[in-house]
N, C-alpha and C positions, 0 to 999 in steps of 0.2 A: 348462450342460449337456452340450456335447459334450465339455468339458474334464475334466467330473466324471466321462462315459463312459470317455474315452479313459482315464484313468487305472485306474478300479475294471476295463478290459480288462488294463491292464499296469500295476500297483501297483509292480512293483520300479523304474519308469522315473522316476529323479528329476526329469530335467527334467520331466517333465508333471505332478511331485508340487509343483514350483517353479512354476511356471503356474498351480497351482489352486488355491497357498495365497494368489499376488498377487491371485488373480482375486477369491479370497472376500475378503481384507482390502478391496479398492476396494468391493466390494457391501456389507461393513458399513458401510468411508468415507463412501458418498453416502447410505446410509441412514440416520446419524446425521447428516449435512449435514439430510439432506431434514426430519426430525423439531424439530433447529433453528431452522427457517427456519418449518417449519410454523407454528412458536410465536411467532417474530419479525414475520413480515411482517404479520398482521392488526395488531399492536400499533402499527407504525409507520404502517400505513396508516388507521387511526384517529387517531393524533395522541398515542398514550399514550406510546410511545417514540420516538425517534430513531435516525439510524443515520450511523456514519461513514461516507460513499459512496465518498469520491475525493480525490483529489490532483492539483491542475494546475500544468505546469510548462512555459516559455518555452524550447526550445533553440536553437540555430544550427542545427544539422543534424540533423534529426529519423529519417536511416533510421538513423544510427549510434547514436543512443539507443534504438531499439528494438530495433539487434542489440544492444545490452550486455544491456536489460533481459529479450530474448527466450533468447540464446544464453547466456550469463553466466550469467543469475538465474534461468533457465525459465521465464520469464513465458509469455504467450501474449495475439496481438494478436486483441482483439474486436470492435476496429472502427476502420478505416483509412480516413478521407473527404479529400475535398478535394487539392490540391495546392499547391506553390508556397508562397505564403508564407498559405495558406489550409488548408493541410493540419492535421490535428488524427487523431494516432494513441492508443487506448484500450487500455489492458491490463491485464490482471490473472492471476491463479493458479484461473482456471474463469471461469465464468459472472457478470454481476454482477447478473442479474435474481434475486431473493428470491424467484420464482417457479418457479424450476427445481430441480433436484433435485440437483444438484453444483454452485449460484450462491450465490448472495450472497458475493462475494466484491471485496472494495473493489479501486477502478479506481485506474490510475496515467494520468493524459491528459497527453499531449503533444503540446504547440504547437508551430508554426515560430515562431522568435522574430521580429518585427517591428522590433526596435533597430535604429538607421539604422548602417552603417559608421563610423569616424569618418573625422577629415581625412585621416590615413593610407589610408584605403581600407579598414581592419580592422572585423573584425564581432566584438566581444567582448562578452562577458558577465559579470555581477557577479553571482554564485552567492548575495554576501552572508552573514551568521554568524547569523541568528535561525533557520536551519533549521540543526541540529545533526547530523543524523541521519534516513534511513528504516533502519529495523532489517525485513530480511526474514526470516524462519524456515522452510528449506525442508525436507523430508523426505529430500533426497538432495544428491550434493557440490557444490556451486558448479562452476563450469567454469572454471579458473584461465587457463588459455591462449586460452577467448573472451574473459575479461577484455579483457586487450592487445588481441587482436585487433580485438576492435570498435571499440577507442580509449579504453577506460578505462584504471584503473589500479588499482594492488595495492597500498596502503601497508602489512598487517599480514596475517600467515595463520596465525597459530599459536593454535587454539583457536577462532577468530571470524575474520571479514576482513572488514577495513577496506578500502574501496573507493571511488573514484570514477569517475562516470559519463562519458561524453564530456562531456556538457554541463555537468561538473562537480559535480553532485548528489553527497553524501557518502551512502553507504552502509555500513549496518552487514551482515554476514551471519552465519546460523550453520545449522549442523544437526540440525535436530530435526525432530518432527511436528507439527503446529496445524492448526485446520481454513480459515485463512486465513493463509497464509504472508506476507501483508504485515500487520508485526503492529504496526509504532509507526512515528509521525512524532514526532521530538523536535524540540521549539523553545525555544531560548534564550530567555529572556522578563526584565525586570525586575524584577518584582515578581509571584510564584508565587499568593501568597496571594489578589490582586488579579485576576490571569487567570483563576484556578480559579474565582471568586466569579462572575465575570462569564460565565463559560463554562455554568457549571453554572444560572444564574439563566436564563441566555438559551434554552438547550438542553437543560435537564434533563443534564446528563452527571452522572457516577457518578466520586467523587475516589478513589483509595486510595492508597498506597507503591506505588511501582515494585516491577515483579515481579523482575529483573535475575536471572534465572536459569542465567546462562551465567556460572559462576565464572570462568573467564579472560577476559572481556572488564570494559572499565571498570564500575564500579560509578556508579551515577546521582547526580551531585552532593546534599550533602544539603540536604535542602529541596526535593526536586522530587517534585512530583506526577504519577501515569498517572491520566488520565481515559479514561473508556470508555464504550458504553450495552453494554448486556445483560449482557457477560460480557469483561473485559479479557484474559481467554485465548481468544476464537474471534473478537474483532471487529478492527478499527480502533482503536489509542489515540492518544491525543494524550497525549506527555510533557512535562512543563512543569517545564523548570531554569534555576535562579537563577544570572543573570549578569552581574557588574560591567563587563562590556565595553559601550564604543559599540556597540548592536546599530542593523542596518540589513538590509532585507528584499532588496535586489538588484533583479536585474529575470528573474531564472530560475522564483522561486519565486513563485507565483501565487495561491495561497490551497489551502482545504480546503473540501471541499462536504459538508454533513448533509444527510441526505434527510429528511425531514419529511411529515407528514400533508396540508400545506399543499396550496393548490390553485394555486397561483402561485410562481415563480421571484423568491425577491427581490432587492433590492441587499445587497450584502456587507454583512456586520456586521466592522467592524475593532477585534481583541481583541491587546492586544501586539504590533500593527502587521502583523499576519498577518487578511489577508481571509477571512471564514467565512462562506460562502453557500449558503442555504436553498434547496434544492431541494426538487420535491416528488417522490413515489412515483411517479406517473405518466409524469412526466419523463425522471427516471432511469433508470426502465425502457428510455426512447428513446434516451437519450444521456448515458450516466453524465456529472457533470462540471461547473462552471461555464461558463457560455457566454460 
């Protein structure tokens, strides 16, 4: 109201006009998000529909990893608890709660690796090759200088960004507008049909063709399938990609958390060598991600 009043008093002020336009767009964006969650939250709570809520990783340097995701990729820390080997940082592109107007954003949970050092005293981690990449779609330019300053790496940067986090997590970034910028976790699997069938049966995922909306980025391999709940354009999706390589999960990627109306935190079910954790909505509200 103050911005609108100021602009009405000085309608020729371009700065005020820009500020008012930005504010109005943010209000519209928050309103649309709240309407989406008003429909989604009751369905998750009642068990009608599930929700891909988080991904969990273990890294050697939590501080550097958090710097990369916040300063280079624009995420924000929603929780940072513990210290040393007990430290767990949770990041998202907004609030994770399904009951907040700007919430419903999937979480990235970063834990301190407990892998012991090698005989030479080095602390190395194996990212494996089951995790192909995490895709983020942000409405602003990715901060190239911060990619390097935070200890990450930029492998390609024309039309899309091919990055590696300090912990070695492969990240694909692009600039566009999306309800939740945390868009896809792409997994390499031996048999896409079997993995799709198992995940649909267990959690109720809906499988569609990959969206592949960026004409500059590599297309998904033939036979890939995108799994999501609600809408593949609005929530975090799982992209299953066929691979003939000898696949290994490594020790960085901990797994994926599916939020449901269940009352308990279930043990992980493993699909295509990837742990999928079932977390109740109430538990997710308190602390997203696998414990």
